[in-house]
All heavy atoms as an XYZ file, in Angstrom:
921
protein
N       0.836     -1.181      0.000
C       0.000      0.000      0.000
C       0.880      1.243      0.000
O       1.800      1.372      0.783
C      -0.901     -0.023      1.237
C      -1.872      1.109      1.288
S      -3.050      0.812      2.625
C      -3.184      2.441      3.240
N       0.613      2.149     -0.901
C       1.370      3.390     -1.025
C       0.748      4.455     -0.116
O      -0.347      4.932     -0.376
C       1.352      3.854     -2.489
C       2.245      5.051     -2.728
O       3.141      5.310     -1.902
O       2.049      5.721     -3.752
N       1.443      4.794      0.958
C       0.941      5.772      1.912
C       1.483      7.149      1.531
O       2.694      7.332      1.401
C       1.376      5.404      3.352
C       0.920      6.473      4.331
C       0.825      4.051      3.736
N       0.586      8.098      1.321
C       0.980      9.459      0.985
C       1.149     10.267      2.262
O       0.355     10.149      3.191
C      -0.057     10.138      0.086
C      -0.199      9.489     -1.270
C       1.008      9.739     -2.114
C       0.820      9.188     -3.518
N       1.990      9.360     -4.332
N       2.184     11.061      2.302
C       2.474     11.900      3.456
C       2.041     13.326      3.154
O       2.347     13.857      2.093
C       3.971     11.846      3.727
C       4.396     12.704      4.871
C       5.877     12.491      5.153
N       6.280     13.567      6.025
C       7.392     14.239      5.921
N       8.258     13.924      4.993
N       7.683     15.207      6.742
N       1.330     13.947      4.091
C       0.936     15.351      3.949
C       1.871     16.189      4.799
O       2.213     15.803      5.914
C      -0.511     15.560      4.388
C      -1.511     14.885      3.477
C      -2.926     15.149      3.914
C      -3.895     14.454      2.972
N      -5.279     14.712      3.335
N       2.268     17.320      4.245
C       3.199     18.206      4.943
C       2.817     19.650      4.651
O       2.527     19.998      3.507
C       4.628     17.923      4.478
C       5.686     18.709      5.181
C       7.101     18.308      4.761
O       7.279     17.476      3.846
O       8.040     18.856      5.358
N       2.819     20.479      5.678
C       2.566     21.912      5.531
C       3.827     22.643      5.966
O       4.336     22.416      7.066
C       1.356     22.366      6.383
C       1.153     23.871      6.262
C       0.094     21.615      5.967
N       4.343     23.502      5.089
C       5.556     24.266      5.389
C       5.228     25.745      5.242
O       4.891     26.212      4.150
C       6.701     23.890      4.428
C       6.997     22.389      4.496
C       7.955     24.707      4.756
C       8.012     21.914      3.467
N       5.315     26.487      6.335
C       5.078     27.938      6.322
C       6.418     28.659      6.231
O       7.325     28.391      7.028
C       4.341     28.371      7.584
O       3.051     27.798      7.606
N       6.527     29.556      5.257
C       7.777     30.262      4.996
C       7.535     31.753      4.825
O       6.425     32.175      4.483
C       8.424     29.730      3.711
C       8.747     28.242      3.642
C       9.109     27.854      2.222
C       9.868     27.902      4.600
N       8.578     32.524      5.020
C       8.596     33.919      4.599
C       9.751     34.063      3.622
O      10.686     33.255      3.619
C       8.778     34.889      5.783
O       9.978     34.562      6.475
C       7.586     34.840      6.717
N       9.668     35.072      2.781
C      10.731     35.289      1.804
C      11.213     36.728      1.868
O      10.462     37.640      2.221
C      10.245     34.956      0.390
O       9.283     35.889     -0.039
N      12.474     36.889      1.541
C      13.069     38.214      1.398
C      13.682     38.264      0.005
O      14.574     37.459     -0.309
C      14.155     38.463      2.464
O      13.561     38.355      3.746
C      14.769     39.843      2.297
N      13.189     39.177     -0.829
C      13.687     39.284     -2.191
C      15.165     39.633     -2.226
O      15.639     40.465     -1.455
N      15.908     38.953     -3.112
C      17.325     39.248     -3.289
C      17.615     39.831     -4.667
O      18.716     40.301     -4.914
C      18.190     37.990     -3.062
O      17.762     36.962     -3.965
C      18.069     37.504     -1.626
N      16.627     39.793     -5.559
C      16.834     40.373     -6.872
C      15.626     40.234     -7.766
O      14.940     39.218     -7.727
N      15.364     41.266     -8.533
C      14.324     41.239     -9.556
C      14.906     41.915    -10.790
O      15.379     43.046    -10.709
C      13.054     41.989     -9.107
O      12.551     41.366     -7.924
C      11.992     41.963    -10.186
N      14.885     41.203    -11.900
C      15.391     41.734    -13.168
C      14.292     41.627    -14.212
O      13.669     40.563    -14.336
C      16.626     40.945    -13.647
O      17.633     41.010    -12.645
C      17.165     41.489    -14.958
N      14.044     42.701    -14.932
C      13.064     42.695    -16.010
C      13.827     42.701    -17.336
O      14.715     43.534    -17.540
C      12.120     43.909    -15.927
C      11.152     43.916    -17.100
C      11.366     43.906    -14.601
N      13.486     41.763    -18.202
C      14.114     41.664    -19.517
C      13.061     42.041    -20.555
O      12.043     41.360    -20.692
C      14.644     40.237    -19.778
C      15.276     40.153    -21.166
C      15.627     39.820    -18.697
N      13.300     43.138    -21.253
C      12.372     43.628    -22.280
C      12.687     42.904    -23.583
O      13.718     43.133    -24.198
C      12.538     45.139    -22.440
C      11.461     45.770    -23.291
O      10.828     45.040    -24.083
O      11.266     46.987    -23.177
N      11.806     42.008    -23.988
C      12.027     41.182    -25.171
C      11.209     41.628    -26.381
O      10.746     40.814    -27.157
C      11.686     39.722    -24.856
C      12.749     39.065    -24.026
O      13.928     39.282    -24.248
N      12.346     38.266    -23.055
N      11.032     42.891    -26.546
C      10.246     43.336    -27.698
C       9.921     44.797    -27.601
O      10.781     45.636    -27.410
N       8.638     45.102    -27.714
C       8.154     46.469    -27.671
C       8.544     47.116    -26.346
O       8.367     46.517    -25.291
C       6.615     46.477    -27.805
O       6.269     45.720    -28.959
C       6.085     47.885    -27.932
N       9.065     48.345    -26.369
C       9.393     49.021    -25.106
C       8.170     49.090    -24.196
O       7.044     49.253    -24.643
C       9.829     50.414    -25.551
C      10.296     50.230    -26.953
C       9.398     49.157    -27.528
N       8.406     48.944    -22.885
C       7.305     48.910    -21.921
C       6.836     47.490    -21.721
O       7.489     46.533    -22.122
N       5.678     47.333    -21.109
C       5.134     46.003    -20.834
C       4.622     45.375    -22.115
O       3.643     45.830    -22.679
C       3.987     46.107    -19.843
C       4.412     46.555    -18.462
C       3.214     46.796    -17.590
N       2.659     45.542    -17.136
C       2.289     45.303    -15.896
N       2.402     46.238    -14.991
N       1.794     44.149    -15.560
N       5.287     44.328    -22.548
C       4.860     43.665    -23.773
C       4.942     42.154    -23.658
O       5.670     41.614    -22.825
N       4.187     41.484    -24.492
C       4.198     40.023    -24.528
C       5.627     39.556    -24.791
O       6.323     40.090    -25.641
C       3.225     39.490    -25.603
C       3.369     37.993    -25.769
C       1.793     39.857    -25.236
N       6.071     38.577    -24.027
C       7.415     38.030    -24.163
C       8.405     38.581    -23.150
O       9.462     37.991    -22.935
N       8.081     39.714    -22.528
C       8.970     40.255    -21.496
C       9.080     39.247    -20.363
O       8.136     38.503    -20.075
C       8.439     41.574    -20.939
C       8.551     42.711    -21.943
O       9.131     42.515    -23.028
O       8.048     43.800    -21.628
N      10.241     39.217    -19.716
C      10.448     38.287    -18.618
C      10.830     39.030    -17.338
O      11.499     40.067    -17.387
C      11.528     37.276    -18.955
C      11.095     36.327    -20.055
C      12.102     35.237    -20.286
O      13.277     35.503    -20.467
N      11.636     33.996    -20.287
N      10.407     38.468    -16.221
C      10.758     38.974    -14.907
C      11.452     37.825    -14.183
O      10.876     36.738    -14.042
C       9.507     39.424    -14.119
C       8.708     40.433    -14.953
C       9.893     40.008    -12.765
C       7.264     40.554    -14.540
N      12.699     38.051    -13.766
C      13.475     37.027    -13.089
C      13.576     37.429    -11.617
O      13.956     38.558    -11.300
C      14.867     36.889    -13.728
C      14.678     36.496    -15.201
C      15.712     35.872    -12.996
C      15.603     37.141    -16.142
N      13.197     36.506    -10.736
C      13.076     36.815     -9.312
C      13.895     35.815     -8.497
O      13.847     34.604     -8.765
C      11.592     36.723     -8.870
C      10.738     37.681     -9.695
C      11.437     36.979     -7.379
C       9.266     37.346     -9.686
N      14.634     36.311     -7.502
C      15.326     35.447     -6.554
C      14.986     35.905     -5.143
O      14.718     37.089     -4.914
C      16.854     35.471     -6.752
O      17.319     36.813     -6.651
C      17.241     34.893     -8.110
N      14.991     34.956     -4.206
C      14.658     35.283     -2.814
C      15.304     34.288     -1.864
O      15.589     33.141     -2.240
C      13.138     35.274     -2.614
N      15.517     34.733     -0.640
C      15.904     33.849      0.455
C      14.644     33.452      1.196
O      13.730     34.268      1.359
C      16.876     34.545      1.409
C      18.242     34.737      0.781
O      18.714     33.897      0.015
N      18.889     35.844      1.085
N      14.585     32.202      1.656
C      13.421     31.685      2.366
C      13.766     31.446      3.840
O      14.886     31.036      4.167
C      12.958     30.369      1.733
C      12.568     30.449      0.258
C      12.295     29.050     -0.299
C      11.364     31.355      0.074
N      12.770     31.684      4.701
C      12.954     31.528      6.144
C      11.785     30.751      6.726
O      10.650     30.910      6.294
C      13.045     32.897      6.824
C      14.182     33.730      6.302
C      14.007     34.549      5.200
C      15.428     33.662      6.903
C      15.061     35.297      4.698
C      16.495     34.405      6.408
C      16.310     35.225      5.298
N      12.093     29.914      7.704
C      11.058     29.154      8.421
C      11.250     29.440      9.908
O      12.296     29.113     10.469
C      11.180     27.666      8.135
C      10.034     26.850      8.679
C      10.150     25.409      8.240
N       8.928     24.685      8.561
C       8.772     23.384      8.390
N       9.745     22.660      7.880
N       7.632     22.819      8.718
N      10.262     30.077     10.511
C      10.383     30.457     11.910
C      11.533     31.417     12.151
O      12.173     31.373     13.194
N      11.824     32.271     11.157
C      12.891     33.255     11.283
C      14.291     32.733     11.004
O      15.256     33.481     11.039
N      14.421     31.432     10.715
C      15.715     30.808     10.455
C      15.835     30.520      8.954
O      14.878     30.046      8.328
C      15.850     29.496     11.263
C      17.156     28.789     10.951
C      15.727     29.776     12.752
N      17.001     30.776      8.388
C      17.230     30.521      6.965
C      16.822     29.093      6.617
O      17.189     28.136      7.307
C      18.706     30.741      6.631
O      18.934     30.482      5.263
N      16.040     28.943      5.513
C      15.512     27.635      5.154
C      15.649     27.326      3.664
O      15.129     26.334      3.190
C      14.043     27.533      5.596
C      13.551     26.111      5.717
C      13.971     25.298      6.753
C      12.655     25.588      4.788
C      13.522     23.989      6.875
C      12.200     24.280      4.907
C      12.637     23.492      5.940
O      12.193     22.192      6.050
N      16.327     28.177      2.907
C      16.527     27.884      1.497
C      16.431     29.115      0.631
O      16.502     30.255      1.112
N      16.258     28.867     -0.657
C      16.184     29.948     -1.640
C      15.076     29.661     -2.641
O      14.572     28.540     -2.729
C      17.522     30.101     -2.401
O      17.839     28.858     -3.035
C      18.655     30.518     -1.469
N      14.727     30.698     -3.403
C      13.732     30.570     -4.465
C      14.264     31.249     -5.715
O      14.922     32.283     -5.640
C      12.426     31.239     -4.057
C      11.378     31.234     -5.171
C      10.132     32.030     -4.820
O      10.167     32.855     -3.899
O       9.129     31.829     -5.519
N      13.962     30.663     -6.866
C      14.239     31.276     -8.148
C      13.020     31.117     -9.031
O      12.378     30.066     -9.008
N      12.677     32.164     -9.780
C      11.492     32.103    -10.639
C      11.700     32.943    -11.890
O      12.434     33.932    -11.865
C      10.263     32.599     -9.889
N      11.027     32.533    -12.953
C      10.986     33.306    -14.192
C       9.523     33.447    -14.591
O       8.802     32.451    -14.697
C      11.763     32.615    -15.335
C      11.620     33.408    -16.632
C      13.227     32.455    -14.970
N       9.084     34.690    -14.784
C       7.726     34.975    -15.228
C       7.798     35.572    -16.626
O       8.574     36.499    -16.860
C       7.039     35.961    -14.277
S       6.850     35.323    -12.602
N       7.007     35.050    -17.531
C       6.957     35.544    -18.901
C       5.590     36.174    -19.136
O       4.556     35.552    -18.859
C       7.185     34.401    -19.906
O       8.445     33.792    -19.626
C       7.156     34.918    -21.331
N       5.592     37.406    -19.646
C       4.329     38.094    -19.928
C       3.689     37.450    -21.156
O       4.287     37.358    -22.216
C       4.578     39.575    -20.177
C       3.286     40.363    -20.242
C       3.499     41.840    -20.059
N       4.227     42.211    -18.877
C       3.766     42.192    -17.620
N       2.530     41.797    -17.392
N       4.512     42.558    -16.607
N       2.448     36.947    -20.975
C       1.724     36.283    -22.066
C       0.572     37.137    -22.586
O      -0.023     36.806    -23.603
C       1.228     34.883    -21.646
C       2.414     33.965    -21.351
C       0.296     34.954    -20.446
N       0.245     38.201    -21.867
C      -0.750     39.197    -22.272
C      -0.415     40.472    -21.497
O       0.428     40.459    -20.600
C      -2.173     38.726    -21.960
N      -1.071     41.576    -21.832
C      -0.734     42.869    -21.227
C      -0.702     42.827    -19.699
O       0.151     43.451    -19.075
C      -1.719     43.935    -21.697
N      -1.621     42.090    -19.076
C      -1.693     42.055    -17.615
C      -1.510     40.656    -17.033
O      -1.790     40.429    -15.863
C      -3.043     42.626    -17.165
C      -3.242     44.077    -17.561
C      -4.596     44.596    -17.120
O      -5.148     44.179    -16.114
N      -5.148     45.519    -17.892
N      -1.015     39.713    -17.842
C      -0.938     38.324    -17.404
C       0.463     37.756    -17.587
O       1.070     37.934    -18.643
C      -1.949     37.456    -18.173
O      -3.254     38.025    -18.010
C      -1.965     36.027    -17.685
N       0.948     37.074    -16.539
C       2.240     36.403    -16.616
C       2.082     34.919    -16.303
O       1.224     34.522    -15.513
C       3.261     36.998    -15.617
O       2.697     36.974    -14.310
C       3.656     38.405    -15.995
N       2.929     34.113    -16.947
C       3.036     32.694    -16.635
C       4.381     32.520    -15.949
O       5.422     32.883    -16.508
C       2.978     31.837    -17.901
C       3.120     30.381    -17.602
N       4.306     29.708    -17.753
C       2.226     29.480    -17.117
C       4.129     28.450    -17.393
N       2.878     28.291    -17.001
N       4.347     31.998    -14.705
C       5.567     31.896    -13.911
C       5.880     30.445    -13.574
O       4.976     29.651    -13.311
C       5.407     32.666    -12.597
S       5.029     34.415    -12.816
N       7.173     30.131    -13.583
C       7.660     28.842    -13.103
C       8.791     29.134    -12.133
O       9.523     30.119    -12.285
C       8.173     27.951    -14.251
O       9.229     28.628    -14.929
C       7.064     27.618    -15.223
N       8.909     28.283    -11.128
C       9.951     28.518    -10.143
C      10.274     27.281     -9.338
O       9.637     26.234     -9.470
N      11.282     27.452     -8.484
C      11.749     26.373     -7.636
C      12.064     26.907     -6.251
O      12.720     27.946     -6.116
C      13.016     25.725     -8.238
O      12.716     25.271     -9.556
C      13.499     24.565     -7.398
N      11.581     26.187     -5.235
C      12.003     26.423     -3.857
C      13.090     25.396     -3.569
O      12.846     24.190     -3.681
C      10.854     26.202     -2.868
C       9.661     27.084     -3.089
C       8.419     26.536     -3.345
C       9.768     28.467     -3.025
C       7.298     27.334     -3.527
C       8.663     29.278     -3.213
C       7.429     28.711     -3.465
N      14.282     25.839     -3.230
C      15.368     24.940     -2.853
C      15.403     24.887     -1.330
O      15.771     25.862     -0.674
C      16.699     25.442     -3.423
O      17.732     24.516     -3.125
N      14.988     23.744     -0.768
C      14.841     23.568      0.668
C      15.879     22.557      1.173
O      16.492     21.848      0.366
C      13.421     23.079      0.984
C      12.278     23.936      0.414
C      10.931     23.289      0.701
C      12.337     25.348      0.964
N      16.088     22.448      2.470
C      17.122     21.552      2.986
C      16.994     20.086      2.555
O      17.994     19.404      2.379
C      16.976     21.670      4.508
C      16.406     23.027      4.725
C      15.480     23.247      3.558
N      15.763     19.590      2.353
C      15.573     18.179      2.017
C      15.319     17.945      0.528
O      14.981     16.837      0.120
C      14.434     17.604      2.847
C      14.755     17.624      4.343
C      13.693     17.037      5.240
N      12.666     16.296      4.549
C      11.358     16.464      4.737
N      10.912     17.348      5.590
N      10.484     15.753      4.075
N      15.454     18.976     -0.301
C      15.249     18.835     -1.737
C      14.612     20.081     -2.325
O      14.435     21.089     -1.638
N      14.286     19.995     -3.599
C      13.671     21.127     -4.296
C      12.201     20.843     -4.588
O      11.817     19.695     -4.796
C      14.414     21.409     -5.597
C      15.842     21.844     -5.356
C      16.558     22.187     -6.643
O      16.087     21.925     -7.744
N      17.726     22.790     -6.507
N      11.405     21.917     -4.606
C       9.985     21.840     -4.935
C       9.749     22.776     -6.114
O      10.078     23.961     -6.041
C       9.106     22.267     -3.731
C       7.637     22.303     -4.124
C       9.340     21.354     -2.537
N       9.189     22.252     -7.211
C       8.930     23.079     -8.389
C       7.467     23.486     -8.434
O       6.592     22.771     -7.947
C       9.297     22.343     -9.690
O       8.519     21.150     -9.799
C      10.779     21.992     -9.714
N       7.210     24.666     -9.035
C       5.842     25.200     -9.073
C       5.624     26.002    -10.354
O       6.579     26.346    -11.062
C       5.567     26.077     -7.853
C       6.503     27.247     -7.686
C       7.633     27.296     -6.918
C       6.403     28.530     -8.303
N       8.235     28.524     -7.014
C       7.500     29.306     -7.861
C       5.498     29.111     -9.187
C       7.708     30.623     -8.262
C       5.713     30.420     -9.599
C       6.807     31.161     -9.129
N       4.339     26.304    -10.612
C       3.974     27.194    -11.721
C       2.617     27.817    -11.463
O       1.843     27.322    -10.649
C       3.974     26.471    -13.057
C       2.893     25.440    -13.218
C       2.999     24.732    -14.554
O       4.080     24.464    -15.054
N       1.861     24.418    -15.131
N       2.348     28.936    -12.150
C       1.024     29.566    -12.072
C       0.866     30.597    -13.173
O       1.830     31.051    -13.779
C       0.767     30.187    -10.692
C       1.408     31.518    -10.482
N       0.700     32.690    -10.513
C       2.677     31.863    -10.235
C       1.522     33.706    -10.286
N       2.721     33.227    -10.112
N      -0.381     30.939    -13.441
C      -0.763     31.973    -14.392
C      -1.449     33.059    -13.579
O      -2.403     32.779    -12.850
C      -1.715     31.392    -15.440
C      -2.070     32.259    -16.626
C      -0.842     32.495    -17.503
C      -3.168     31.593    -17.443
N      -0.952     34.298    -13.662
C      -1.446     35.376    -12.799
C      -1.818     36.597    -13.630
O      -1.024     37.056    -14.448
C      -0.356     35.761    -11.788
C      -0.686     36.916    -10.889
C      -1.640     36.538     -9.779
O      -1.827     35.381     -9.475
N      -2.250     37.514     -9.173
N      -3.017     37.122    -13.415
C      -3.434     38.375    -14.037
C      -3.472     39.441    -12.953
O      -4.118     39.268    -11.925
C      -4.817     38.235    -14.703
O      -4.713     37.237    -15.731
C      -5.274     39.548    -15.311
N      -2.733     40.526    -13.184
C      -2.643     41.625    -12.221
C      -2.858     42.931    -12.968
O      -2.148     43.211    -13.939
C      -1.254     41.647    -11.547
O      -1.006     40.365    -10.966
C      -1.179     42.722    -10.487
N      -3.818     43.751    -12.553
C      -4.030     45.042    -13.208
C      -2.765     45.905    -13.180
O      -2.010     45.879    -12.201
C      -5.144     45.687    -12.383
C      -5.831     44.539    -11.715
C      -4.756     43.519    -11.463
N      -2.538     46.644    -14.247
C      -1.367     47.525    -14.339
C      -1.358     48.480    -13.154
O      -2.367     49.095    -12.826
C      -1.380     48.301    -15.675
C      -0.246     49.307    -15.722
C      -1.299     47.334    -16.845
N      -0.197     48.581    -12.492
C      -0.030     49.505    -11.388
C      -0.493     48.984    -10.045
O      -0.284     49.629     -9.022
N      -1.124     47.810    -10.019
C      -1.610     47.247     -8.754
C      -0.633     46.178     -8.272
O      -0.076     45.433     -9.076
C      -2.987     46.629     -8.938
N      -0.445     46.082     -6.953
C       0.402     44.983     -6.461
C      -0.345     43.663     -6.613
O      -1.575     43.639     -6.607
C       0.599     45.334     -4.982
C      -0.575     46.183     -4.631
C      -0.965     46.910     -5.892
N       0.391     42.553     -6.779
C      -0.304     41.270     -6.887
C      -1.046     40.964     -5.593
O      -0.550     41.229     -4.504
C       0.805     40.266     -7.138
C       2.084     40.968     -6.953
C       1.820     42.427     -6.849
N      -2.253     40.419     -5.702
C      -3.006     40.017     -4.522
C      -2.611     38.588     -4.170
O      -1.837     37.947     -4.875
C      -4.499     40.124     -4.792
O      -4.846     39.329     -5.898
N      -3.154     38.068     -3.072
C      -2.882     36.684     -2.693
C      -3.206     35.759     -3.869
O      -4.150     36.007     -4.610
C      -3.755     36.279     -1.509
C      -3.388     37.018     -0.228
O      -2.581     37.962     -0.273
O      -3.918     36.639      0.822
N      -2.410     34.708     -4.028
C      -2.656     33.762     -5.113
C      -2.103     32.390     -4.741
O      -1.368     32.253     -3.770
C      -2.073     34.256     -6.447
C      -0.596     34.569     -6.396
C       0.341     33.605     -6.727
C      -0.156     35.835     -6.036
C       1.696     33.896     -6.689
C       1.200     36.139     -6.003
C       2.126     35.162     -6.326
N      -2.474     31.391     -5.530
C      -2.000     30.023     -5.310
C      -1.099     29.586     -6.451
O      -1.268     30.008     -7.598
C      -3.182     29.054     -5.207
C      -3.979     29.252     -3.938
O      -3.376     29.578     -2.894
O      -5.210     29.077     -3.974
N      -0.142     28.731     -6.108
C       0.777     28.125     -7.064
C       0.484     26.631     -7.127
O       0.153     26.029     -6.102
C       2.231     28.274     -6.598
C       2.733     29.632     -6.149
C       4.116     29.482     -5.519
C       2.786     30.568     -7.335
N       0.633     26.027     -8.286
C       0.522     24.574     -8.397
C       1.897     23.965     -8.140
O       2.881     24.371     -8.759
C       0.035     24.178     -9.788
N       1.973     23.033     -7.212
C       3.210     22.290     -6.975
C       3.211     21.132     -7.958
O       2.268     20.332     -7.996
C       3.280     21.754     -5.526
C       3.171     22.889     -4.504
C       4.537     20.901     -5.333
C       4.297     23.881     -4.508
N       4.266     21.046     -8.776
C       4.244     20.029     -9.831
C       5.429     19.078     -9.811
O       5.705     18.430    -10.799
C       4.071     20.677    -11.207
C       5.068     21.783    -11.461
O       6.072     21.880    -10.775
N       4.779     22.619    -12.428
N       6.119     18.984     -8.688
C       7.192     18.005     -8.587
C       8.303     18.472     -7.686
O       8.177     19.470     -6.976
N       9.402     17.732     -7.733
C      10.535     18.100     -6.911
C      11.645     17.083     -6.979
O      11.645     16.188     -7.823
N      12.594     17.229     -6.049
C      13.734     16.325     -5.945
C      13.907     15.935     -4.484
O      13.277     16.507     -3.593
C      15.033     16.999     -6.435
O      15.351     18.089     -5.551
C      14.921     17.500     -7.863
N      14.778     14.967     -4.231
C      15.061     14.552     -2.856
C      13.796     14.088     -2.161
O      13.008     13.321     -2.712
N      13.569     14.577     -0.938
C      12.385     14.194     -0.165
C      11.094     14.602     -0.852
O      10.027     14.094     -0.517
C      12.453     14.821      1.230
N      11.185     15.492     -1.834
C       9.988     16.008     -2.525
C       9.849     15.457     -3.948
O       9.128     16.011     -4.763
C      10.028     17.533     -2.549
C      10.257     18.116     -1.176
C      11.464     18.708     -0.840
C       9.272     18.041     -0.194
C      11.683     19.222      0.432
C       9.486     18.538      1.079
C      10.698     19.121      1.383
O      10.912     19.613      2.642
N      10.529     14.356     -4.251
C      10.543     13.800     -5.613
C       9.152     13.472     -6.149
O       8.924     13.552     -7.348
C      11.433     12.564     -5.667
N       8.220     13.130     -5.276
C       6.863     12.808     -5.724
C       5.861     13.873     -5.287
O       4.652     13.625     -5.291
C       6.422     11.435     -5.163
O       6.444     11.491     -3.733
C       7.325     10.318     -5.664
N       6.348     15.042     -4.913
C       5.482     16.095     -4.350
C       4.455     16.600     -5.348
O       4.734     16.797     -6.526
C       6.316     17.264     -3.850
N       3.252     16.796     -4.829
C       2.159     17.450     -5.530
C       1.470     18.326     -4.504
O       1.686     18.198     -3.311
C       1.159     16.434     -6.090
C       1.729     15.529     -7.157
C       1.992     16.297     -8.450
N       2.503     15.450     -9.506
C       3.784     15.329     -9.817
N       4.698     15.962     -9.132
N       4.162     14.574    -10.811
N       0.604     19.213     -4.951
C      -0.139     20.051     -4.026
C      -0.207     21.480     -4.515
O      -0.202     21.727     -5.724
N      -0.240     22.400     -3.562
C      -0.276     23.817     -3.936
C       0.403     24.635     -2.844
O       0.689     24.130     -1.755
C      -1.718     24.283     -4.165
C      -2.507     24.465     -2.913
N      -3.049     23.414     -2.209
C      -2.838     25.580     -2.229
C      -3.681     23.863     -1.158
N      -3.577     25.184     -1.130
N       0.667     25.882     -3.169
C       1.208     26.834     -2.197
C       0.352     28.084     -2.258
O      -0.084     28.496     -3.338
C       2.659     27.168     -2.509
N       0.088     28.666     -1.110
C      -0.645     29.930     -1.050
C       0.355     31.041     -0.748
O       1.123     30.946      0.208
C      -1.735     29.887      0.021
C      -2.519     31.158      0.063
N      -3.457     31.475     -0.901
C      -2.466     32.211      0.907
C      -3.966     32.668     -0.633
N      -3.390     33.133      0.457
N       0.351     32.068     -1.583
C       1.255     33.205     -1.426
C       0.441     34.388     -0.936
O      -0.577     34.743     -1.533
C       1.955     33.537     -2.764
C       2.900     34.711     -2.598
C       2.690     32.310     -3.300
N       0.888     35.008      0.149
C       0.191     36.149      0.738
C       1.178     37.276      1.003
O       2.373     37.037      1.159
C      -0.488     35.738      2.048
N       0.682     38.487      1.041
C       1.497     39.655      1.399
C       2.753     39.755      0.549
O       3.845     39.998      1.055
C       1.878     39.605      2.880
O       0.756     39.448      3.691
N       2.617     39.548     -0.758
C       3.789     39.531     -1.628
C       4.128     40.931     -2.125
O       3.253     41.743     -2.370
C       3.578     38.551     -2.805
C       4.889     38.217     -3.495
C       2.565     39.060     -3.784
C       5.771     37.311     -2.697
N       5.417     41.209     -2.230
C       5.917     42.456     -2.803
C       7.303     42.155     -3.359
O       7.824     41.054     -3.184
C       5.992     43.552     -1.742
O       7.028     43.276     -0.824
N       7.922     43.138     -4.003
C       9.274     42.916     -4.523
C      10.247     42.567     -3.412
O      11.235     41.893     -3.632
C       9.768     44.145     -5.286
C       9.321     44.170     -6.714
C      10.029     45.234     -7.522
O      11.228     45.454     -7.312
O       9.358     45.850     -8.363
N       9.976     43.044     -2.192
C      10.908     42.798     -1.087
C      10.683     41.453     -0.405
O      11.507     41.012      0.375
C      10.799     43.922     -0.053
O       9.497     43.963      0.483
N       9.558     40.779     -0.678
C       9.331     39.477     -0.081
C       7.869     39.222      0.205
O       6.998     39.922     -0.297
N       7.606     38.210      1.036
C       6.224     37.879      1.354
C       6.141     36.674      2.261
O       7.121     36.268      2.870
N       4.954     36.103      2.336
C       4.699     34.919      3.151
C       4.047     33.871      2.270
O       3.231     34.201      1.411
C       3.787     35.282      4.321
N       4.416     32.608      2.469
C       3.828     31.548      1.676
C       3.708     30.279      2.503
O       4.472     30.066      3.441
C       4.637     31.284      0.405
C       6.122     31.012      0.589
C       6.544     29.864     -0.295
C       6.882     32.272      0.211
N       2.720     29.480      2.151
C       2.501     28.199      2.819
C       2.404     27.119      1.755
O       1.597     27.219      0.831
C       1.211     28.230      3.662
O       1.284     29.341      4.571
C       1.052     26.949      4.443
N       3.256     26.095      1.878
C       3.246     24.965      0.970
C       2.384     23.874      1.567
O       2.553     23.501      2.740
C       4.661     24.424      0.753
C       5.581     25.184     -0.181
C       5.861     26.584      0.298
C       6.884     24.425     -0.353
N       1.443     23.340      0.782
C       0.595     22.218      1.175
C       0.974     21.065      0.266
O       0.551     20.996     -0.887
C      -0.884     22.573      1.009
C      -1.306     23.743      1.864
C      -1.258     25.042      1.361
C      -1.737     23.561      3.178
C      -1.639     26.135      2.153
C      -2.121     24.633      3.961
C      -2.057     25.920      3.446
O      -2.435     26.988      4.231
N       1.806     20.160      0.781
C       2.389     19.100     -0.038
C       1.804     17.737      0.293
O       1.513     17.442      1.455
C       3.903     19.038      0.188
C       4.684     20.322     -0.052
C       6.136     20.125      0.362
C       4.582     20.759     -1.491
N       1.687     16.913     -0.731
C       1.382     15.494     -0.592
C       2.508     14.788     -1.325
O       2.763     15.057     -2.491
C       0.007     15.135     -1.204
C      -0.239     13.645     -1.108
C      -1.100     15.921     -0.531
N       3.194     13.902     -0.604
C       4.315     13.178     -1.231
C       4.552     11.859     -0.524
O       3.990     11.572      0.489
C       5.577     14.024     -1.297
C       6.064     14.570     -0.009
N       7.115     14.043      0.660
C       5.638     15.626      0.749
C       7.337     14.745      1.767
N       6.451     15.708      1.839
């Protein structure tokens, strides 16, 4: 019998870099990319890093993929987000679509709250 393990990991992030790559028309255009890096913390203690690339697929919509690198392995995620121009992103969910190490069979989702360029809070809901 294959027993699935449920795990909840609450993290905060501190942004370490955001780079915008203009791949076409000046300003916000389809194909532009946003590259994001962050340090992750669990209970105030360093717990890993995050890297993500978001590609603009419409004027107000990005498709993002990323990885949380945690002590026991990596967790990969993706999402499609529509955010009005000039507005900060609101809370959203990410699809967990795999990983490595202890998370090799991970599935689930993550909820991202209080996000800004400087960081935010997120909770991973994993089944593996």
